[in-house]
Structures are given as structure tokens and as C-alpha cells.
C-alpha positions in Angstrom: 6.0 -34.2 3.2 4.1 -32.6 6.0 2.8 -29.0 5.8 3.8 -26.8 8.8 0.9 -24.6 9.7 3.1 -22.6 12.2 6.4 -21.8 10.5 9.1 -20.2 12.7 12.5 -18.7 12.1 12.3 -18.5 8.3 15.6 -17.2 6.9 14.9 -13.7 5.8 16.9 -10.8 4.3 15.9 -7.2 4.8 16.3 -4.1 2.6 15.5 -1.0 4.6 15.4 2.1 2.3 14.5 4.4 5.1 16.2 4.8 8.5 13.3 6.0 10.6 11.6 5.2 13.9 8.7 3.6 12.0 11.0 1.4 9.9 13.0 0.3 13.0 9.8 -0.4 14.9 8.3 -2.3 12.0 11.4 -4.5 11.8 11.4 -5.1 15.5 7.7 -6.1 15.3 8.4 -8.5 12.4 11.4 -10.0 14.3 9.3 -10.4 17.5 6.7 -12.5 15.7 9.2 -15.4 15.6 8.2 -16.2 12.0 11.2 -14.6 10.5 14.9 -14.9 11.3 16.3 -11.6 10.0 19.6 -13.0 9.0 20.9 -10.3 6.7 20.5 -6.6 5.9 21.2 -5.7 2.3 21.8 -2.4 0.5 20.2 -3.0 -2.9 17.2 -4.9 -4.4 19.7 -6.9 -6.5 21.4 -8.1 -3.3 18.1 -9.1 -1.8 17.1 -11.0 -5.0 20.5 -12.7 -5.1 20.3 -14.1 -1.5 16.8 -15.5 -2.3 18.0 -16.9 -5.6 21.0 -18.7 -4.0 18.7 -20.1 -1.3 20.5 -18.3 1.6 17.2 -16.5 2.4 13.7 -17.9 1.9 12.1 -14.5 2.1 13.1 -10.8 1.7 11.4 -7.8 3.2 11.7 -4.4 1.7 10.7 -1.2 3.6 10.4 1.5 1.1 12.1 4.9 1.3 8.9 6.8 1.7 7.5 4.5 4.4 7.0 7.0 7.2 5.5 9.6 4.9 3.0 7.2 3.6 2.1 5.9 7.1 1.7 9.5 8.4 -0.6 10.4 5.5 -2.8 7.5 6.6 -2.1 5.4 3.5 -1.9 1.7 3.8 1.7 0.9 3.0 3.0 -2.2 1.4 6.1 -3.9 2.8 7.3 -6.1 -0.1 8.1 -9.7 0.8 9.5 -11.5 -2.2 9.5 -15.2 -1.6 11.1 -18.3 -3.1 12.0 -17.9 -6.8 9.3 -19.0 -9.1 6.6 -18.4 -6.5 4.2 -15.5 -6.1 5.4 -12.5 -4.1 3.7 -11.7 -0.8 3.1 -8.4 0.8 2.4 -7.3 4.3 0.1 -4.3 4.8 1.2 -1.7 7.4 -1.4 0.9 8.1 -1.5 4.0 10.3 -3.9 2.0 12.5 -1.0 -0.1 13.6 0.7 2.9 15.2 -0.5 5.0 18.2 0.7 8.5 18.8 2.0 9.5 22.2 
């Protein structure tokens, strides 16, 4: 087996617990990387876990319900990315420095 050092279009499910400009912008940025194929949006953590367990998604991204509040307070926020069952979970850090104010 070969290791791919530049993965692309990884099947990914998304759980967005906040409908905000920051959340939508973050998802758009994640989509634009080309690393993730955002193939499903789910409503519950259980649905997200089930898609990963069944192998329909290799990754899941959760944007928490207090995402904007935490970004605006200047906290580094964690966007949870559960991976393939049995493997460690990964996280992406989103900080206020990633956003510019108009």
C-alpha cells in the first residue's frame, strides 16, 4: 500500500449546530481546501457517528452551537473531526485570527 501525502475529496459528513455567518464561512473554507467532500449534513451526533461507522463517511466535522460566541470572545475554538472508527479523533483549531472584521 502507498501512503498518499496529499489526500483529496475525503468523504465527510457535517454536523452544524449553529446557523451563522462564521459557521457557513468556515464550512465554505473547509470545502474549498479540496481535502474534504462534504457529502452529507446531519442533524445529530448519533447520525454523524453512524455514517462514519457504516463507512459512508471517512470523517465528520462538528461546528458547535456556541461557535460564533467563542470566536468573537477571542477563544480558540475546536471544530471536532471524528475519524475512522477505532482511530484517534482529530480537531481543527479555528481562532479569531482567522477572521478579519470589515
